[in-house]
Short mmCIF file of the C-alpha atoms (twelve columns), coordinates in Angstrom:
data_MODEL
# 
_entry.id   MODEL 
# 
loop_
_atom_site.group_PDB 
_atom_site.id 
_atom_site.type_symbol 
_atom_site.label_atom_id 
_atom_site.label_alt_id 
_atom_site.label_comp_id 
_atom_site.label_asym_id 
_atom_site.label_seq_id 
_atom_site.Cartn_x 
_atom_site.Cartn_y 
_atom_site.Cartn_z 
_atom_site.pdbx_PDB_model_num 
ATOM 1   C CA . MET A 1   -9.579  -25.338 -9.335  1 
ATOM 2   C CA . SER A 2   -8.881  -23.040 -12.248 1 
ATOM 3   C CA . LEU A 3   -9.549  -19.329 -12.344 1 
ATOM 4   C CA . SER A 4   -11.866 -17.732 -14.875 1 
ATOM 5   C CA . GLN A 5   -10.552 -15.042 -17.198 1 
ATOM 6   C CA . SER A 6   -12.388 -12.428 -15.132 1 
ATOM 7   C CA . GLN A 7   -10.720 -13.670 -11.929 1 
ATOM 8   C CA . MET A 8   -7.311  -13.645 -13.631 1 
ATOM 9   C CA . ASP A 9   -7.908  -10.086 -14.843 1 
ATOM 10  C CA . GLU A 10  -8.872  -8.932  -11.328 1 
ATOM 11  C CA . TYR A 11  -5.818  -10.690 -9.860  1 
ATOM 12  C CA . GLY A 12  -3.523  -8.960  -12.353 1 
ATOM 13  C CA . THR A 13  -5.030  -5.513  -11.973 1 
ATOM 14  C CA . LEU A 14  -5.010  -5.785  -8.152  1 
ATOM 15  C CA . LEU A 15  -1.347  -6.824  -8.112  1 
ATOM 16  C CA . LYS A 16  -0.535  -3.976  -10.501 1 
ATOM 17  C CA . ALA A 17  -2.362  -1.454  -8.262  1 
ATOM 18  C CA . PHE A 18  -0.259  -2.586  -5.286  1 
ATOM 19  C CA . LEU A 19  2.999   -2.475  -7.240  1 
ATOM 20  C CA . ASP A 20  2.054   0.965   -8.610  1 
ATOM 21  C CA . ALA A 21  1.431   2.195   -5.041  1 
ATOM 22  C CA . ALA A 22  4.774   0.841   -3.778  1 
ATOM 23  C CA . ASP A 23  6.567   2.328   -6.786  1 
ATOM 24  C CA . ALA A 24  4.899   5.746   -6.384  1 
ATOM 25  C CA . LEU A 25  5.835   5.822   -2.697  1 
ATOM 26  C CA . CYS A 26  9.447   4.869   -3.434  1 
ATOM 27  C CA . ARG A 27  9.732   7.489   -6.198  1 
ATOM 28  C CA . GLY A 28  8.158   10.131  -3.988  1 
ATOM 29  C CA . ASP A 29  5.356   10.662  -6.516  1 
ATOM 30  C CA . LYS A 30  2.767   12.156  -4.193  1 
ATOM 31  C CA . GLY A 31  0.241   12.731  -6.990  1 
ATOM 32  C CA . ALA A 32  0.292   9.065   -7.979  1 
ATOM 33  C CA . VAL A 33  -0.050  8.037   -4.334  1 
ATOM 34  C CA . GLN A 34  -3.029  10.375  -3.921  1 
ATOM 35  C CA . ASN A 35  -4.725  8.959   -7.038  1 
ATOM 36  C CA . LEU A 36  -4.583  5.434   -5.600  1 
ATOM 37  C CA . LEU A 37  -6.316  6.364   -2.314  1 
ATOM 38  C CA . ASN A 38  -9.994  5.668   -1.751  1 
ATOM 39  C CA . ASP A 39  -11.991 8.496   -0.124  1 
ATOM 40  C CA . ASP A 40  -12.399 6.576   3.169   1 
ATOM 41  C CA . VAL A 41  -8.853  5.185   3.327   1 
ATOM 42  C CA . VAL A 42  -7.304  4.285   6.694   1 
ATOM 43  C CA . VAL A 43  -3.580  3.968   7.441   1 
ATOM 44  C CA . ASN A 44  -2.391  2.008   10.458  1 
ATOM 45  C CA . LYS A 45  1.044   3.290   11.453  1 
ATOM 46  C CA . ILE A 46  4.008   0.884   11.555  1 
ATOM 47  C CA . HIS A 47  5.570   2.116   14.796  1 
ATOM 48  C CA . ASP A 48  2.339   3.114   16.535  1 
ATOM 49  C CA . GLN A 49  0.014   0.122   16.300  1 
ATOM 50  C CA . VAL A 50  -2.915  2.008   17.807  1 
ATOM 51  C CA . GLY A 51  -2.284  5.106   15.684  1 
ATOM 52  C CA . THR A 52  -4.405  5.546   12.581  1 
ATOM 53  C CA . VAL A 53  -4.943  8.222   9.975   1 
ATOM 54  C CA . ARG A 54  -8.371  8.354   8.320   1 
ATOM 55  C CA . ASN A 55  -9.837  9.830   5.107   1 
ATOM 56  C CA . LYS A 56  -8.147  10.651  1.843   1 
ATOM 57  C CA . ASN A 57  -7.046  14.209  2.641   1 
ATOM 58  C CA . ASP A 58  -5.529  13.351  6.025   1 
ATOM 59  C CA . VAL A 59  -3.845  10.188  4.698   1 
ATOM 60  C CA . TYR A 60  -2.465  12.114  1.742   1 
ATOM 61  C CA . ASN A 61  -1.076  14.810  4.073   1 
ATOM 62  C CA . TYR A 62  0.451   12.160  6.357   1 
ATOM 63  C CA . LEU A 63  2.086   10.293  3.451   1 
ATOM 64  C CA . SER A 64  3.162   13.527  1.753   1 
ATOM 65  C CA . ASP A 65  4.930   14.658  4.924   1 
ATOM 66  C CA . LYS A 66  6.534   11.210  5.280   1 
ATOM 67  C CA . ILE A 67  7.736   11.341  1.657   1 
ATOM 68  C CA . ASP A 68  9.218   14.819  2.123   1 
ATOM 69  C CA . LYS A 69  10.951  14.115  5.440   1 
ATOM 70  C CA . GLU A 70  11.773  10.407  5.498   1 
ATOM 71  C CA . LYS A 71  11.972  9.303   1.840   1 
ATOM 72  C CA . PRO A 72  10.294  5.926   2.557   1 
ATOM 73  C CA . GLN A 73  11.059  2.826   0.517   1 
ATOM 74  C CA . LEU A 74  8.767   -0.221  0.492   1 
ATOM 75  C CA . THR A 75  10.367  -3.244  -1.167  1 
ATOM 76  C CA . PRO A 76  8.411   -6.530  -1.164  1 
ATOM 77  C CA . ILE A 77  10.921  -9.350  -0.589  1 
ATOM 78  C CA . SER A 78  8.843   -12.477 -0.453  1 
ATOM 79  C CA . THR A 79  5.919   -14.023 -2.227  1 
ATOM 80  C CA . ILE A 80  3.142   -11.474 -2.550  1 
ATOM 81  C CA . SER A 81  -0.251  -12.832 -1.567  1 
ATOM 82  C CA . VAL A 82  -3.060  -11.442 -3.751  1 
ATOM 83  C CA . ASP A 83  -6.753  -12.153 -3.121  1 
ATOM 84  C CA . PRO A 84  -9.068  -10.357 -5.556  1 
ATOM 85  C CA . ARG A 85  -12.151 -11.755 -3.728  1 
ATOM 86  C CA . THR A 86  -11.310 -9.631  -0.675  1 
ATOM 87  C CA . GLY A 87  -9.146  -7.042  -2.451  1 
ATOM 88  C CA . THR A 88  -6.149  -7.732  -0.228  1 
ATOM 89  C CA . VAL A 89  -2.453  -7.807  -1.027  1 
ATOM 90  C CA . SER A 90  -0.080  -8.852  1.743   1 
ATOM 91  C CA . GLY A 91  3.394   -10.135 2.431   1 
ATOM 92  C CA . LEU A 92  6.809   -9.369  3.840   1 
ATOM 93  C CA . ALA A 93  8.774   -6.288  2.809   1 
ATOM 94  C CA . LYS A 94  11.818  -4.232  3.617   1 
ATOM 95  C CA . TRP A 95  10.896  -0.765  4.912   1 
ATOM 96  C CA . GLU A 96  13.486  1.997   4.827   1 
ATOM 97  C CA . GLU A 97  13.369  5.645   5.834   1 
ATOM 98  C CA . SER A 98  15.762  8.600   5.763   1 
ATOM 99  C CA . GLY A 99  18.139  7.168   3.212   1 
ATOM 100 C CA . GLY A 100 18.627  3.857   5.015   1 
ATOM 101 C CA . LYS A 101 18.863  5.171   8.583   1 
ATOM 102 C CA . VAL A 102 15.810  3.033   9.360   1 
ATOM 103 C CA . SER A 103 15.826  -0.388  7.736   1 
ATOM 104 C CA . GLU A 104 13.516  -3.111  8.982   1 
ATOM 105 C CA . LEU A 105 11.347  -6.006  7.902   1 
ATOM 106 C CA . ILE A 106 7.599   -5.471  8.035   1 
ATOM 107 C CA . ASP A 107 4.501   -7.539  7.471   1 
ATOM 108 C CA . TYR A 108 2.119   -5.509  5.315   1 
ATOM 109 C CA . SER A 109 -1.465  -5.786  4.216   1 
ATOM 110 C CA . PHE A 110 -3.141  -3.455  1.741   1 
ATOM 111 C CA . ALA A 111 -6.915  -3.675  1.328   1 
ATOM 112 C CA . PHE A 112 -8.278  -2.293  -1.928  1 
ATOM 113 C CA . THR A 113 -11.761 -1.604  -3.204  1 
ATOM 114 C CA . LEU A 114 -12.674 -1.885  -6.876  1 
ATOM 115 C CA . THR A 115 -14.127 1.382   -8.190  1 
ATOM 116 C CA . LYS A 116 -15.137 2.526   -11.646 1 
ATOM 117 C CA . ASN A 117 -11.593 3.990   -11.882 1 
ATOM 118 C CA . GLY A 118 -9.871  0.744   -10.858 1 
ATOM 119 C CA . TRP A 119 -8.532  -0.542  -7.543  1 
ATOM 120 C CA . ARG A 120 -8.168  2.083   -4.800  1 
ATOM 121 C CA . ILE A 121 -6.506  1.616   -1.409  1 
ATOM 122 C CA . ARG A 122 -8.941  1.608   1.505   1 
ATOM 123 C CA . ASN A 123 -6.577  0.323   4.219   1 
ATOM 124 C CA . MET A 124 -2.809  0.104   4.653   1 
ATOM 125 C CA . HIS A 125 -1.517  -1.830  7.623   1 
ATOM 126 C CA . ALA A 126 2.037   -2.762  8.534   1 
ATOM 127 C CA . SER A 127 3.788   -4.045  11.627  1 
ATOM 128 C CA . LEU A 128 7.344   -5.012  12.475  1 
ATOM 129 C CA . HIS A 129 8.135   -8.571  11.453  1 
# 
């Protein structure tokens, strides 16, 4: 089965949106992170599997605080699975905080929605591998 040009374009732009989000987080670029969040975004916390943060303002504040205090680094280390039909990007990554004091493998899944301004994150989930 071959992909149409439209499907290839969506695949590429979805992968780029994920890589842009990971890069912005690693650089501590809070403005870029905020721009990639959908209004109804939900974050599922890595170390608190029942803990969630909901809506753009609260997620931005949560991530902003994490960037300031823990300097998080998200580095995908395996094949990145991209599904533009569902808007999901998932895989295995190295997660680091506080300059390497926390270093662990995580399974991640980002769910995006396609808006008039491009792909926006609507859910971020990660758990220890």
